[in-house]
C-alpha positions as CSV (number, residue, x, y, z in Angstrom):
1,M,-5.6,62.6,12.7
2,L,-4.7,59.0,11.3
3,R,-5.6,56.9,13.8
4,F,-4.7,52.7,14.4
5,P,-7.0,50.2,15.8
6,E,-6.1,48.7,19.0
7,T,-4.6,45.3,18.7
8,T,-3.5,42.7,21.0
9,H,-0.4,40.2,20.7
10,S,-0.2,36.8,21.3
11,S,3.5,35.4,23.1
12,K,4.4,34.2,20.2
13,E,4.3,37.5,18.2
14,L,5.9,39.2,21.3
15,D,8.9,37.2,21.4
16,M,11.2,39.1,19.2
17,S,13.8,36.6,20.3
18,Q,12.2,34.7,17.3
19,V,13.2,37.5,14.9
20,P,16.1,36.1,12.9
21,P,19.8,38.4,12.3
22,A,19.4,41.3,9.4
23,K,21.0,40.0,6.6
24,R,24.2,40.8,4.8
25,H,22.1,42.3,1.8
26,P,19.3,42.8,3.1
27,Y,16.3,45.4,1.6
28,D,16.6,47.6,4.6
29,Q,13.1,48.1,4.2
30,W,10.6,48.3,7.1
31,S,7.7,47.1,5.8
32,P,6.8,42.5,6.4
33,D,7.0,42.4,2.6
34,A,10.4,43.1,2.6
35,R,11.5,41.6,5.9
36,A,9.9,38.5,4.5
37,L,11.8,38.4,1.0
38,D,14.7,39.3,3.4
39,L,14.6,35.5,4.3
40,V,13.0,33.5,1.2
41,G,13.9,36.0,-1.6
42,D,17.4,34.1,-2.8
43,K,17.6,32.0,-5.3
44,W,16.4,28.3,-4.2
45,T,15.5,29.1,-0.8
46,L,11.7,28.6,-2.0
47,L,12.4,25.5,-3.6
48,I,14.6,23.8,-0.9
49,I,11.6,24.4,1.6
50,R,8.9,22.9,-1.0
51,D,11.5,19.9,-1.1
52,L,11.1,19.8,2.3
53,I,7.3,19.8,3.0
54,S,7.2,16.2,2.6
55,G,9.7,15.6,5.3
56,P,13.0,15.6,6.5
57,R,16.2,15.2,3.9
58,R,19.8,14.5,4.0
59,F,22.0,16.8,2.9
60,V,22.5,14.1,-0.5
61,E,19.0,14.0,-1.0
62,L,18.0,17.6,-1.6
63,Q,21.2,17.3,-3.9
64,R,19.5,15.0,-5.9
65,V,16.2,17.0,-6.0
66,L,17.4,20.0,-6.4
67,P,19.9,19.1,-9.5
68,G,20.7,22.2,-10.4
69,I,22.3,23.7,-7.5
70,S,26.4,23.3,-6.9
71,T,26.9,21.5,-3.3
72,E,29.0,24.9,-2.2
73,Q,25.5,26.6,-3.0
74,L,23.5,24.2,-1.4
75,R,25.8,24.1,2.1
76,S,26.1,27.9,2.0
77,R,22.1,28.3,1.5
78,L,21.1,25.6,4.3
79,N,23.4,27.5,6.7
80,R,21.9,30.1,6.2
81,M,18.2,29.3,6.7
82,V,19.3,27.4,9.8
83,A,20.3,30.6,11.4
84,D,17.5,32.3,10.1
85,G,15.1,29.2,12.0
86,M,14.2,28.3,8.9
87,L,15.4,25.0,9.4
88,T,16.8,22.3,12.0
89,R,19.9,20.3,11.2
90,Q,20.1,16.7,12.8
91,R,23.4,15.0,12.9
92,Y,23.6,11.5,13.7
93,R,26.9,9.1,14.5
94,E,27.3,7.4,11.7
95,V,29.6,6.4,9.0
96,P,29.3,8.3,6.5
97,P,28.0,10.9,9.0
98,R,24.4,11.7,8.2
99,V,22.7,15.5,8.8
100,D,18.8,15.7,8.2
101,Y,17.3,18.9,7.5
102,E,13.6,19.5,9.0
103,L,11.4,22.5,8.6
104,T,10.7,24.5,11.6
105,E,7.1,25.8,12.0
106,R,8.1,29.5,10.4
107,A,9.3,27.4,7.2
108,R,5.9,25.1,7.5
109,D,3.8,28.0,7.2
110,L,5.1,29.0,4.3
111,A,3.2,26.1,2.5
112,P,0.5,28.3,1.6
113,V,2.4,31.0,0.1
114,L,4.1,28.1,-2.2
115,G,0.5,26.9,-3.2
116,E,-0.4,30.4,-4.0
117,L,2.9,31.3,-6.3
118,A,2.0,27.7,-8.0
119,R,-1.4,29.3,-8.3
120,W,0.3,32.2,-9.9
121,G,2.6,30.2,-12.1
122,Y,0.0,28.0,-13.5
123,E,-1.6,31.3,-14.7
124,W,1.0,33.2,-16.3
125,A,4.1,31.1,-16.5
126,W,2.9,27.9,-17.7
127,G,3.7,25.2,-20.3
128,A,5.4,22.2,-21.5
129,P,9.0,21.4,-20.1
130,R,11.4,23.4,-21.9
131,P,14.6,21.3,-23.4
132,S,16.9,22.7,-20.5
133,E,14.6,21.7,-17.4
134,H,14.6,19.0,-15.2
135,V,11.8,16.9,-14.7
136,D,10.4,16.1,-11.0
137,V,7.0,15.3,-10.9
138,G,7.5,14.7,-7.0
139,A,8.3,18.4,-6.7
140,I,4.8,19.4,-8.1
141,F,3.1,16.9,-5.7
142,R,5.1,18.7,-3.2
143,L,3.1,21.8,-3.7
144,L,-0.2,19.8,-3.3
145,P,-0.6,20.6,0.7
146,G,-0.4,24.6,0.3
147,M,-3.2,24.4,-2.5
148,V,-5.9,22.3,-0.6
149,R,-7.5,24.3,2.1
150,P,-8.0,22.4,5.1
151,G,-12.0,22.1,5.9
152,T,-13.0,23.0,2.3
153,V,-12.4,19.2,0.8
154,A,-13.2,16.0,2.0
155,S,-11.2,14.1,3.9
156,G,-9.4,11.1,2.9
157,T,-5.9,9.9,1.7
158,I,-5.0,9.5,-2.2
159,A,-1.5,7.6,-3.1
160,L,0.0,9.4,-6.1
161,T,2.6,6.9,-8.4
162,A,4.8,8.1,-11.2
163,I,6.7,5.1,-13.0
164,G,10.2,6.4,-14.5
165,A,12.9,4.8,-15.9
166,N,14.8,4.5,-12.8
167,G,12.2,3.2,-10.8
168,S,8.7,4.6,-8.9
169,A,8.4,8.0,-7.1
170,H,5.3,7.4,-4.8
171,A,3.9,10.3,-2.7
172,L,0.4,10.3,-0.1
173,L,-1.8,12.9,0.5
174,S,-3.6,12.9,3.8
175,I,-6.3,15.6,3.7
176,T,-8.2,16.2,7.1
177,S,-10.4,18.9,8.4
178,Q,-7.5,20.2,10.1
179,A,-4.6,20.1,8.2
180,V,-3.3,18.8,4.7
181,T,-0.1,16.7,4.7
182,I,2.1,14.5,2.1
183,E,5.1,12.4,2.5
184,E,7.2,10.0,0.1
185,S,8.0,6.2,0.0
186,A,9.9,4.5,-2.5
187,E,7.4,1.8,-1.7
188,P,3.8,2.4,-2.6
189,F,1.3,3.2,-0.3
190,N,-2.4,2.2,0.7
191,A,-5.1,4.6,0.3
192,D,-8.5,5.6,-0.4
193,A,-7.8,6.3,-3.9
194,S,-5.2,6.5,-6.4
195,L,-3.3,8.1,-9.8
196,S,-0.6,6.6,-11.3
197,G,1.2,6.5,-14.7
198,T,4.6,7.1,-16.0
199,V,6.8,10.1,-16.0
200,E,5.5,10.4,-19.7
201,A,1.8,10.2,-18.9
202,W,2.0,12.7,-16.1
203,I,4.0,15.2,-18.0
204,G,1.2,14.7,-20.6
205,A,-1.3,15.8,-18.1
206,L,0.2,18.3,-15.9
207,S,0.9,20.2,-19.4
208,P,-1.5,22.4,-21.2
209,T,-2.8,20.3,-23.2
210,A,-4.3,18.2,-20.4
211,D,-3.8,15.0,-22.3
212,G,-4.6,12.3,-19.0
213,T,-5.5,9.7,-20.7
214,G,-2.1,7.8,-19.7
215,L,-3.1,7.8,-16.1
216,E,-4.9,5.5,-14.4
217,G,-6.8,5.9,-11.5
218,D,-8.9,4.2,-8.9
219,G,-10.5,3.9,-5.6
220,R,-12.7,7.5,-4.4
221,A,-13.4,9.5,-7.2
222,D,-14.1,12.6,-5.2
223,L,-10.5,12.5,-4.2
224,R,-9.3,11.6,-7.4
225,G,-11.4,14.7,-9.0
226,T,-10.0,17.2,-5.9
227,V,-6.2,16.6,-7.1
228,L,-7.1,16.6,-10.9
229,E,-8.6,19.6,-10.4
230,L,-5.9,21.3,-8.7
231,L,-3.4,20.0,-10.5
232,S,-5.5,21.6,-14.0
233,L,-5.2,24.6,-13.1
234,G,-2.7,25.1,-15.7
235,H,-4.8,23.6,-18.6
236,D,-6.4,25.2,-21.5
237,A,-8.8,22.3,-21.8
238,A,-12.0,22.8,-20.8
239,E,-12.6,19.4,-18.4
240,P,-9.2,18.6,-18.3
241,L,-8.5,15.3,-16.9
242,A,-11.7,14.2,-17.0
243,S,-11.1,10.4,-17.3
244,A,-8.8,9.3,-14.9
245,A,-11.4,11.3,-12.5
246,S,-14.4,9.2,-13.8
């Protein structure tokens, strides 16, 4: 006879009101992975979650960081994600109208899933940018909270800067024993350590050839080494990016 061990469930787990409604085209399988894919298996959904990990964004900001999605596609996907309890939508009485989208706890819990997906991508799908691909180094930075396990590395903050033709993008990775978060700004951050370079330098550093000579590092070497080790998962080189970490 097959026996299942007795289990206890938290009130959060028993609250069936948190279960979102079925999709129009579900997998129709009573399996947790199929239920999860019902929520996040559509094109663009996981990338929207990735790009909201650093904080709320307006509709137009999401359009900017997701250049391949049409206005109607983005509007439809956001509406569905709000209905599924993945996002909250905050409207402001401003001219022009302003609407902010932010991740819920349900969606934020996917950060480690995105991190593991990135690890798999580094292992099996990574390479130099294709001619048709849009390059946003910040998108790779946003994966870092899901790739760093709290309590396994030294705490601190590290500023990451990518200098492009139309200005610089700045991100701040904050690591504590309890959580790893990232935020973005148009202005530089003060931090315990920093890594900076042009977009071209970051492409060289992140590509399989691992040419980190164009990056500049400052501050705590342990934090720089932690981040560079994660960003070097897709490299063929034996000791990638060592120069920027030293």
